[in-house]
C-alpha positions as CSV (number, residue, x, y, z in Angstrom):
1,X,62.2,137.3,21.2
2,X,64.7,135.6,20.4
3,X,68.4,137.5,20.9
4,X,69.8,139.0,17.8
5,X,73.2,136.7,17.3
6,X,73.6,136.3,13.8
7,X,75.1,139.9,14.0
8,X,77.1,139.4,16.3
9,X,78.9,136.8,14.8
10,X,79.1,139.2,11.6
11,X,81.1,141.4,13.7
12,X,83.2,138.8,14.6
13,X,84.0,137.6,11.0
14,X,84.5,141.4,9.8
15,X,87.2,141.8,12.9
16,X,88.7,138.8,12.0
17,X,89.1,139.3,8.7
18,X,90.6,142.9,9.1
19,X,92.7,141.7,12.0
20,X,94.6,139.5,9.7
21,X,98.2,140.5,9.0
22,X,98.1,140.4,5.4
23,X,95.4,142.7,5.1
24,X,97.2,145.0,7.3
25,X,100.1,145.3,5.2
26,X,98.0,146.2,1.9
27,X,95.5,148.0,3.3
28,X,96.2,151.2,1.2
29,X,96.8,148.9,-1.6
30,X,92.9,147.3,-1.1
31,X,91.5,151.2,-0.6
32,X,93.2,152.6,-4.0
33,X,91.9,149.6,-6.2
34,X,88.2,149.6,-4.5
35,X,88.6,146.4,-3.2
36,X,88.3,147.4,0.6
37,X,85.0,149.5,0.1
38,X,83.6,146.4,-2.0
39,X,84.6,144.1,0.9
40,X,83.1,146.2,3.7
41,X,80.2,146.7,1.6
42,X,79.4,143.2,1.4
43,X,79.8,142.6,5.0
44,X,77.3,145.2,5.8
45,X,75.0,143.4,3.3
46,X,75.6,140.2,4.9
47,X,75.2,141.4,8.5
48,X,71.9,142.7,7.2
49,X,70.4,140.1,5.8
50,X,71.5,137.8,8.9
51,X,69.6,140.3,10.7
52,X,66.6,140.4,8.8
53,X,66.9,136.7,8.6
54,X,67.1,135.9,12.4
55,X,64.4,138.5,13.3
56,X,61.7,137.7,10.7
57,X,62.4,133.7,11.8
58,X,61.7,134.8,15.1
59,X,58.4,136.8,14.2
60,X,57.2,134.4,11.5
61,X,57.5,130.9,14.0
62,X,54.8,133.3,16.3
63,X,51.2,132.3,17.1
64,X,50.8,135.3,19.9
65,X,49.7,138.5,18.3
66,X,51.3,140.6,20.8
67,X,54.7,139.5,20.2
68,X,55.0,140.1,16.3
69,X,53.6,143.1,16.2
70,X,56.1,144.6,19.3
71,X,58.5,143.0,17.5
72,X,57.9,144.0,13.6
73,X,57.2,147.7,15.6
74,X,60.8,147.3,17.0
75,X,62.5,146.2,14.0
76,X,61.1,149.4,12.1
77,X,61.6,151.8,14.7
78,X,65.4,150.5,14.6
79,X,66.2,150.8,11.0
80,X,63.8,153.6,9.9
81,X,62.3,155.6,13.0
82,X,58.8,156.3,11.5
83,X,56.1,158.8,12.7
84,X,53.9,155.5,13.6
85,X,53.4,152.0,12.3
86,X,49.6,150.5,12.1
87,X,48.4,146.8,11.5
88,X,44.9,146.8,10.1
89,X,43.4,143.7,9.5
90,X,40.1,141.6,9.0
91,X,39.2,138.5,11.2
92,X,39.0,135.7,9.2
93,X,35.2,134.4,10.3
94,X,33.8,138.1,9.4
95,X,34.4,139.8,6.6
96,X,33.2,143.0,7.5
97,X,35.0,143.9,11.2
98,X,38.3,145.3,11.2
99,X,41.1,145.7,13.8
100,X,43.3,148.4,14.2
101,X,46.5,148.2,16.3
102,X,48.8,151.5,15.9
103,X,52.1,151.9,17.8
104,X,54.0,155.1,17.9
105,X,57.6,155.1,19.8
106,X,56.6,151.3,20.6
107,X,53.9,152.3,22.3
108,X,49.9,151.6,21.6
109,X,48.0,154.2,20.6
110,X,44.3,155.2,19.2
111,X,44.5,156.1,15.5
112,X,41.8,158.1,14.3
113,X,40.5,156.4,11.2
114,X,37.4,156.6,9.7
115,X,37.6,152.9,8.2
116,X,35.3,149.9,7.8
117,X,36.5,147.7,5.9
118,X,39.8,146.9,3.3
119,X,37.9,145.4,0.7
120,X,38.1,148.4,-1.6
121,X,42.6,148.2,-1.7
122,X,42.0,144.5,-3.1
123,X,42.2,145.2,-6.8
124,X,44.5,147.6,-6.2
125,X,47.0,145.2,-4.3
126,X,46.3,142.2,-6.9
127,X,47.9,144.5,-9.2
128,X,50.6,145.6,-6.8
129,X,51.8,143.3,-4.3
130,X,54.1,145.1,-2.9
131,X,55.1,148.0,-0.5
132,X,54.5,151.3,-1.9
133,X,54.6,154.9,-1.5
134,X,51.3,156.6,-0.5
135,X,51.3,159.3,-2.9
136,X,52.0,157.0,-5.6
137,X,49.1,154.9,-4.6
138,X,46.7,158.3,-4.7
139,X,48.2,158.8,-8.0
140,X,47.2,155.2,-9.3
141,X,43.6,154.8,-8.0
142,X,42.9,158.8,-9.1
143,X,41.8,160.1,-5.6
144,X,39.5,157.2,-5.4
145,X,37.1,157.4,-2.8
146,X,38.2,154.5,-1.6
147,X,41.8,156.5,-0.3
148,X,40.0,159.1,1.8
149,X,39.8,157.5,5.1
150,X,43.9,156.8,4.8
151,X,44.5,160.8,4.2
152,X,43.8,161.2,7.9
153,X,46.5,159.3,9.1
154,X,48.8,160.5,5.9
155,X,51.1,157.3,6.0
156,X,54.1,157.4,3.6
157,X,53.9,153.7,3.2
158,X,51.0,151.4,2.8
159,X,52.0,147.6,2.6
160,X,49.7,144.6,2.0
161,X,49.2,141.8,4.0
162,X,48.1,139.3,1.6
163,X,46.9,135.8,1.1
164,X,46.5,132.7,-1.7
165,X,42.9,134.3,-2.5
166,X,42.4,137.5,-1.0
167,X,44.3,140.6,1.2
168,X,44.3,140.0,4.7
169,X,45.1,143.5,5.6
170,X,47.5,146.4,5.1
171,X,50.2,148.1,7.3
172,X,50.7,151.9,7.6
173,X,53.8,153.2,8.0
174,X,54.3,156.7,9.2
175,X,56.8,159.5,7.3
176,X,60.5,159.2,9.1
177,X,61.1,161.2,11.8
178,X,65.0,161.4,11.0
179,X,66.0,161.8,7.5
180,X,63.6,162.2,4.0
181,X,62.6,159.6,2.2
182,X,62.9,155.7,2.1
183,X,65.1,154.6,-0.2
184,X,65.5,152.2,-3.0
185,X,67.6,150.0,-0.4
186,X,65.1,150.5,2.3
187,X,61.8,149.8,0.8
188,X,63.8,146.5,-0.9
189,X,64.9,145.3,2.9
190,X,60.9,146.4,3.7
191,X,59.6,144.2,1.0
192,X,61.8,141.2,2.4
193,X,61.0,141.8,6.1
194,X,57.6,142.3,5.7
195,X,57.1,138.8,3.8
196,X,57.9,137.5,7.5
197,X,55.5,140.1,8.9
198,X,52.5,139.2,6.5
199,X,53.2,135.4,6.9
200,X,53.1,135.7,10.8
201,X,49.7,137.6,10.8
202,X,48.3,135.1,8.6
203,X,49.1,132.3,10.4
204,X,47.7,134.2,13.5
205,X,44.3,134.1,11.4
206,X,44.0,130.7,10.3
207,X,44.6,129.6,14.1
208,X,41.9,132.0,15.3
209,X,40.0,131.0,13.1
210,X,40.4,127.2,14.0
211,X,39.7,128.0,17.5
212,X,35.9,130.1,16.3
213,X,32.8,129.5,15.3
214,X,32.4,131.0,12.3
215,X,28.7,132.2,12.8
216,X,28.8,134.3,15.9
217,X,33.3,134.5,16.1
218,X,32.9,133.2,19.5
219,X,34.9,130.2,20.6
220,X,34.4,127.0,19.3
221,X,33.2,124.1,21.4
222,X,36.6,121.9,20.8
223,X,38.3,124.9,22.1
224,X,36.0,125.6,25.1
225,X,36.5,121.9,26.0
226,X,40.2,122.6,26.1
227,X,39.9,125.2,28.2
228,X,37.6,123.7,30.8
229,X,39.8,121.2,31.0
230,X,43.2,123.0,31.7
231,X,41.4,125.1,34.2
232,X,40.6,122.3,35.9
233,X,44.3,121.1,35.8
234,X,45.5,124.3,36.9
235,X,42.7,124.4,39.9
236,X,43.9,121.5,41.4
237,X,47.2,122.9,41.4
238,X,46.1,126.5,42.9
239,X,43.2,125.5,44.6
240,X,41.4,128.4,43.4
241,X,37.5,128.3,42.5
242,X,36.4,129.1,38.8
243,X,32.8,128.8,37.3
244,X,30.9,127.8,34.1
245,X,27.4,129.4,32.5
246,X,25.5,127.8,30.3
247,X,23.0,129.6,28.5
248,X,20.3,128.7,26.1
249,X,18.0,131.1,23.7
250,X,14.3,130.7,24.7
251,X,12.0,129.1,22.6
252,X,14.6,129.3,19.8
253,X,13.3,126.2,17.6
254,X,9.8,128.3,18.0
255,X,11.2,131.7,16.6
256,X,12.7,129.6,13.8
257,X,9.6,128.0,12.9
258,X,8.0,131.5,12.9
259,X,10.4,133.9,11.4
260,X,12.7,131.7,9.9
261,X,16.2,130.5,10.0
262,X,18.0,133.8,8.5
263,X,16.1,135.8,11.1
264,X,17.4,133.1,13.8
265,X,20.9,133.1,12.5
266,X,20.9,137.3,13.3
267,X,19.2,136.8,17.2
268,X,22.6,134.2,17.2
269,X,25.0,136.9,15.8
270,X,23.5,139.8,17.6
271,X,23.7,137.7,20.8
272,X,26.9,136.9,20.3
273,X,27.9,140.7,20.6
274,X,26.3,141.0,23.6
275,X,28.1,138.3,25.3
276,X,31.5,139.8,24.5
277,X,30.5,143.0,25.5
278,X,29.4,141.7,29.0
279,X,32.1,139.4,29.7
280,X,35.2,139.9,31.5
281,X,38.5,140.0,29.6
282,X,39.9,137.1,30.6
283,X,36.6,134.9,30.2
284,X,36.4,132.3,27.6
285,X,32.6,132.7,25.7
286,X,32.0,129.9,23.2
287,X,29.1,128.3,21.2
288,X,28.4,124.9,22.5
289,X,26.4,124.0,19.8
290,X,23.0,125.3,18.2
291,X,21.4,128.1,20.3
292,X,23.7,127.2,23.3
293,X,26.4,129.3,24.5
294,X,29.0,128.7,27.3
295,X,31.3,131.2,29.4
296,X,34.1,130.0,31.6
297,X,35.1,132.0,34.2
298,X,38.7,131.6,35.7
299,X,39.0,133.1,38.9
300,X,35.5,133.7,39.6
301,X,33.7,132.7,42.9
302,X,30.4,132.2,42.2
303,X,29.0,135.8,43.3
304,X,31.2,136.7,40.9
305,X,29.9,134.6,38.1
306,X,26.5,135.4,39.5
307,X,26.7,139.0,38.1
308,X,28.4,138.3,35.1
309,X,25.3,135.8,34.4
310,X,22.6,138.5,35.1
311,X,24.4,141.2,33.3
312,X,24.4,138.7,30.4
313,X,20.6,138.1,31.2
314,X,19.3,141.5,30.8
315,X,21.5,142.4,28.4
316,X,20.0,139.7,25.7
317,X,16.5,140.7,27.3
318,X,17.0,144.6,26.2
319,X,19.1,143.8,23.1
320,X,18.1,144.8,19.7
321,X,18.2,142.7,16.9
322,X,18.3,144.2,13.2
323,X,16.0,143.3,10.9
324,X,13.2,144.3,7.9
325,X,10.6,143.7,10.3
326,X,10.7,144.2,14.2
327,X,11.3,140.5,15.5
328,X,9.7,139.8,19.5
329,X,12.0,140.8,21.9
330,X,14.5,137.2,22.5
331,X,15.5,136.0,26.4
332,X,17.7,133.2,27.7
333,X,18.2,130.7,30.6
334,X,21.3,130.5,32.4
335,X,22.9,127.7,34.7
336,X,25.8,128.3,36.8
337,X,28.3,126.1,38.5
338,X,31.3,127.0,40.7
339,X,33.7,124.7,41.1
340,X,37.0,124.2,43.1
341,X,39.5,121.4,43.7
342,X,36.8,120.0,46.5
343,X,34.4,119.1,43.8
344,X,37.0,116.5,42.2
345,X,35.4,116.9,39.1
346,X,36.2,116.1,35.7
347,X,35.3,118.5,32.9
348,X,32.2,116.9,31.7
349,X,31.2,116.5,35.7
350,X,31.2,120.3,35.8
351,X,29.2,120.5,32.4
352,X,26.4,118.5,33.6
353,X,25.9,120.6,36.6
354,X,26.1,123.5,35.0
355,X,23.3,122.4,32.4
356,X,21.0,120.7,35.0
357,X,20.9,124.1,36.3
358,X,20.3,125.7,33.1
359,X,17.5,123.5,32.9
360,X,15.8,123.8,36.0
361,X,15.9,128.1,35.2
362,X,14.2,126.8,32.1
363,X,11.4,125.0,34.3
364,X,11.4,127.7,36.6
365,X,9.8,130.0,33.8
366,X,12.8,131.2,31.6
367,X,14.9,134.7,31.5
368,X,16.6,133.9,34.8
369,X,19.5,132.5,36.3
370,X,20.1,129.5,38.6
371,X,23.2,128.4,40.5
372,X,23.6,124.3,41.0
373,X,23.0,123.2,44.3
374,X,22.8,119.5,45.3
375,X,19.5,120.0,47.0
376,X,18.0,122.4,44.2
377,X,18.5,119.5,41.3
378,X,17.0,116.6,44.0
379,X,13.9,118.8,44.3
380,X,13.9,119.4,40.6
381,X,14.2,115.1,40.3
382,X,11.2,114.6,42.7
383,X,9.4,117.0,40.9
384,X,10.1,115.3,37.6
385,X,11.5,118.3,35.8
386,X,13.6,116.9,33.4
387,X,16.2,118.1,30.3
388,X,13.5,116.8,28.0
389,X,10.7,118.8,29.7
390,X,11.6,122.2,28.6
391,X,13.5,124.2,25.7
């Protein structure tokens, strides 16, 4: 985050004022008639608001969620020393899942919070769209069951993150570790400061939403292609090897025809969850289109990529799809291609080769992983195995 120059400038102005000879000569008089305390308070307030604006603007313009949260925590600790700060929000693409990020003394920690969603608070904050004392919230909700999950962490303050049409999340601020209560002045500062924070978190969620497939929550095709092109350019600079996996649900059209598209959608959502669980943190899983998925594996040699692909294949074969009636077991076919500077290929060429390996895996009987190599494709061509002959 940027250095807080506003506070330094305010201090310089204050020093210049009190070093003025005429002020020094009449210091006692200014104190006696109350001008000096008034000016001192004005200077303090000006410094306060300059700091608020500078820090708030830094947070507001950031799209990195870690920077947003860490800078917010730092600012709150400097002013209040709360026991903890916790951010709770729902991803735009999935109304039911919530994300919880909690900090104690700038360090992340696991907040024990038994809560599945924040929709129960939407009506309350539509009527009270500002920071509120938790005790006051409990009183106004008449100890409603919705408030029960928050009693464990026992926050002092609950701050809403409000969008134009809905509640995006809430921020919990613990009791002060020094001092008793949050004053009216401190609550005013919090309301103004958290406006910047709320906007920053909403911007982040909207940005994430623009990169995600709404149905599965995985990255969308456009973002995947952007990252693949970046990886190709980076690979040429660093001479490293990366890999790509293409994965297709076996006989998915037949499944939809038999069990319906709603059941098919449930399969895709469950499969996306399995993908997220079985890839590395640095990997880029995406929904390429329809029932086809891709995973970009930066800095992954073919052996590493093979292990990830097989983990995905077996994970899908073992997954249980929640549905009103038992559904047949789902399997996937996978094609893998490892690329480096030696290949001198563009992004579309890389996808084409992974796609060729995918369809060879289908021709071999499905539910398997095939690694692309030139000899394999030549053999497949001689046997007339084409992308149009399998599904």
